[in-house]
N, C-alpha and C positions, 0 to 999 in steps of 0.2 A: 659085654663084648666077648665073642668066642675067641678061642686060641688062634684061629685063622681069621684075621680081621676082615679080609675081603677075598672073594673068589680068586682073583689074580693079584699078585703083589703090584704095588704102584710105587709112588715116591713117598718116602718118609722124611719128615723134617723134625729134627730134634732141637727144641728151643722155641720160644714163643714171643720173640721180641720183634724189633723193626725189620731185621733181615728176613726172618721167617715169614712174617705177614706179607712183606713185599714179594717174596718168592711165590707164595700162593697166588697173589694177584697176577704176577708175571707168567707163571706156568700156564694159567688159563688164557692169558693174552697171547702166549706163544702157540696156543692151539693144543696143548697137552690135554688129553681126555681121560687119562687113567685115574686110578684112585690116588688121593693125597691124604696122608695122615700127619697131623701136626701135634707133637707131644710137648707139653710145657709143664714145668714143675710148680708154677704158681697157679692159684685158683682162678685168676682172672684171664680172660682172653687177651691177646696181644695188645699192649698199650705203649705209649711214648714215655720214655724216662726223663728227657730234659725238663718238662714242666714240673716234675716232682719237687725239685728244689726251688722252683720259682712260683708260678701262679697257683699250682695245685697246693703247695705248702701254705701259701698265703690264704687259701680258701676262696680264691677268686673264681676258680673253675672246679667243676665236679668230674667224676670219673668218665662221664659221657663225653667230655671234651678231650680226654687223653686217650680214650679207647681208639685204636687205629681203624677198626672196622666194626660195624654193628654185628651182633650175633648172627643175624639172618644172612650176612654176606657169606659166611663159611658154609651155611646150609645150601645156599644157592650155588656156591662154587663146588658143591659136593666134596667138601673137605671135612674129614672127621677130626674133631678137636678132642684130644685126650689131655684135659687140664688136671692140675694137681697130681701129675704123674711124673715120676723120675725115671729116666733111662739109666739102667745100671751096667749094661754091656752092649757092645757092638761086636758081632761076629762077621768079620769081613769075608771069610771063606764061604760061610753058609748064607751070607747076605741077609742077616736078621738082626733086629735089636730086641733086647729083653728089658722089660720094665720092672720096677720095684715090686709091683703086685703080681708078677709072674707071667705077664703076657709076652708072647714071642711074636714079633711082627716081621714078616718078610718084606724086602724091598727090591726094586729093580735099580733105583738110584737113591742115594741117601744124602741129605743135606744136614751138615752139623752147623747149627746157628745157636750155639750154647752161650754166646756172649761172655760176660765177665762177672766177677763177684768182687765185693769190697775187700781191700787189703785190711786185715784186722790188726789191731794194736795189741802186741803181746807184752803187757806190763802188769804188775800186781794190781788187782782190783778191776781188771778188764771185764769181769762178769758181774759187776755190781748192777743193781737196778738203776735205770736212769742213764746208762751209757748206751747211746744209740748210733746206728749207721743210717745212711739214707740211700737206699737202693730200690726199694719196692713201695707200692701203695701202702702196704701194712706198716712199713717203717715210718712213713709220713704221718699216719694216724697216731702212732705212738708218740712221735715228736710233738704233734699238735696238742696232745693231751697236757703237755707242760706249758703251753702258750698262755700264760697269765701275766698281765701287766706287772712289771717289777721283778718277775722271776729271773734268777741269775743263770745264764747259759754260758757254758764254755765250749768253744769250737776248737777241736784239735785238727789243725791243717788249714793253711791259707791258700788253697788252690781254688778252682772254680766253685766246687760244691760248698766249701767252707764259707767263701765270700757271698755266694748267692743266698745261703741259709742265713748268714749274718744280716744281710739287707732286709730279708723278709721278717726276721725276728725283731729287728730294730723298729720296723714299721708297726709291729704289734706291741711296742712298748716294753720289750724285754731289755734286761741289762746284759749286754753281749761282750764277751772277750774272745778274741781269736788268738790262738797260740800257733806260731809257725817256727819250725826248726831252722829254716834257711834265714838269711839276713834280710829277706824281703818277701812279700806275698807274690803269688803266681810265678815263683822263681823258675819253675821248669818250662814255662810256656811263653813268657814275654820278656822284653828288654826292661832294664831298670827304670827307664823313663815311664813306662806304662805301670810298673809296680808302684812307683812313687805317686802317680796320679790316683790309683785306687786306694793307697794308704791315706792320701789326703781326703778323698771323698768319704771313706768310711769313718775317719776321725771326725770330720765335720758332722757326720750323722750321729756321732756319739758312741761309735764302736771302739772298744779298747783293743788295739792291735799290738801284740807283743811278738817281735821277731827274735831269732837266736834263742828260742826256748825249746828245750827237749823234754817231753813228758816222760817221767820215770814211773808213774803209778797213779792210781786213783784211790782216794780216801773214802771210807764209808761209815755209816752209823750201825747201831746194833741190829737194825732191820734190813741191813744189806742194801741200803739206798746210798747212791753216790753223794758225797758232801763236798768234795774238793778234788782238784787236780794238782798232783805233786810234780813240780818242775825241778826238783833237786835243790841242793844248797838251802834247804829249809823253806823254799818258796812254794807256798800253797795258794792256789786260786780257788776260793770258796765258790760253790755252785749248787744249783738245784737239779741240773741235768747237764749232760754232755752230748755233743754230736761229733763223731769222728769222721773226718774226710781226708784220708791219706792215700788215696789212689785206688786203682782196681787191678785185678789180675785176670788173665784170660782163662776161661774154662776149657782147658785142652786135655784134661786127664782122660776123659772117655776115649778120645782119639788116640792118645798115647797107648792106652791099654789095648787098643785094637791093632796096634802095630803100625799106625799111621805116623808119618814123619812130623815131629813137633820141635820147634826151636823158637822160643819166645812167641808162642802161639802156634796154631796149626798151619803148617807150611803149604801154601797154595800157589798155583800159577796165575797168570793174568786173567784166566777164565774160571777161577775159583776151584780148579781140580786139586785134590790132595794127591798124595803118593799112591793112593788106590784109585784106579780109573772110574769106579762107580760111586766114589764118595767125594762130595764137594763140601766146602765150608765157606761161611760168609759172616761178616760183622766183626765185632770186637775180638773174637777168639782167633782171628786169622793173622798170619804173617804173609804179606803179599808183595809182589814187585810193583813199584810205581815208576812208570816210564818218564814222567815229568822230572822226577828227582833222581832217576836212574839208580834207585836202591830199594831194598826191602823195608817195608814199614809194618808196624802193628798200630792201627789207628783206633781210637776210642771216639767214634763220632756217628751221628745219625746219617749224615751224607754217605759215609763209607758203607754203613749197613744196608742202606737202600740200594745203592749202586751195585754192591756185591750181590744183593738179593736178586736184582734184575739179571746180572751177568750169570749167576748160578742157574737161574731158571732157563735161560737161553742155552747154556752149555748142557744141562740135563736133557734138553729136548734136541740135542745134536746141532745147535747153532753156536758158533764161537763169536761172542761179542766182547772182546777184551775190555776190561775196565781199566781206564787210564785217565785220571783226572787230578786237578789241583785239589788237595784236601782243604776243607774249610770247617770252621767251628764258630760257635757263638756263646756269649754269656750275657744274661740280663741281670743287672744289679741296680736297684733304685730306678731312675728313669734313663739309665745308660744302657745302650746296646753295644757290646764289644763284638766286632766281627773280625775273625782272623782267616786269612787265606794263605796257603803255602806253609812252609816249614822254615823257621828262622835259624835253626841250628847251623853254626858255621858261618854266620854272616860276618862281613868285614867292615860294614858301615851301616849305621842306623840314621835315617833322615826323618826329621819331624816336620809335619805340616800342621800349622795351628799351634796353640799354646796350652800344653797340658798342665802348666802351673796355675793358670787362671780360668781357662775355659772348660766347658763340659763336652767339647767335641774337638777331635784332632785325629791325626793318623801318623803312625810310625812305619816307614818303609825300610825293609831290610835288603841290603845289596850285598852280593858276594862278587867281588872283583867287578863291580859296576852292573851286574845282572840282578834284576829284581827276583828275590826268592820268597818273600813273604810280606804281609802287611798286617798291622793291628790297627783297626779303625774303630774309634769310639764315636757313635752317633754320626758317622760319615759314610752313608751307603754308596755315594758315587766313587769314593776312593777304594772301597772294598770291591765293588763290581768291576771297575776298570782294572784293578790290580790282579784280580782272578784271571782275567784274559791275558794280561801282560806276563804274568808268571808262567802261564802255559806256553807263551811264545818265547820264553827265555830273553825277554826284552832287556837291552842295555839302556839305562836311563841316566840322564844328567841330574845329579843330586841337587844342584842349585835350582833347576826348573821344578823338580819334585817339591821342594820346600816353598816355592813361590806361589802363594795363594792367588795372585792376580792371574795366574795361568790356569785355565780350566783343565781338569783332569784329562779330558779327551785330547787336549792340545799337547799336554806334557809328553804323551807317547809319540807324537809326530816328530819331535826334535831329532 
């Protein structure tokens, strides 16, 4: 590729995840006919990350099922893919990006869709062989190499990633221990009712869940292989390998170095514009306003990446289509699908529908002064779908009717 990528500059997209891929689709759908260059630091074309800790880790699906678009899509869309390429600098004045291998690419509009990276654990022994994170296809292949029946696996972190990996590993006959710093699993995202439910389900499957445990280091052998996880006070959890899942951090450094406003992510408006009028940002790396909750959010979700990708494409082609939706998330563990809509922080009442102590399907509704702000639904699609609408409407609901399963979800809203 020559120093001047194309005769006339077009749109450059940094990052090759869900938001980036969606932006390419949407730019062409919006009628943009100029050059599009998509630059990604992984060797693979854009793919979905959620299945990595679920069906892809389990070996139930191959890369063809996680790939967002087949290779020919980008060729047909006249989109130049620069994979295995890292952008090292953005020059907002000159309107160029520079890559690690020395290319300088001019742009008319730039989309930063750099996503997030794993939060690393900084304790002695962090660099031992057999200590893994799960963020990329490559990570999954490394973890799978340890999947032998009876192998001892310790998971550091009892969030979504940790519990999803635990469920897959248990199905593969591994000896699984989950260590969580908080006093319950999923502490940052759900009510204690839901945490207790997942602790019960994992315990029934044979997963050893230990809460209130802080990892202070990893032990290794002479060959630099991890052999144990040190939780202080002489507590060592012996293992053959470790998976660390303690959260992710937004990749906002490139933007910050370019002088773009950053505050817990790249600061954007409801049309994904950054503080530079020709630079846009979408996905995990952004901090954006949400009209439903009337505050700024940094979301780590597929839905957010897709919707912001669409919004960015529209804005880059001169059409404002503000993004303003109820956030939603999901987690698959065993045969359970947890679907979350809204944000439960600050709730004043949690109302349960169904019995989380005995059943494998129930919903927990979160009310703030009577107004529905979120739901956690386990194997309850109607509750999830209805709640998504009701949260957007700031619906005030009667807790007794919500809890009453003889009242259909559609009827609950009418009271």
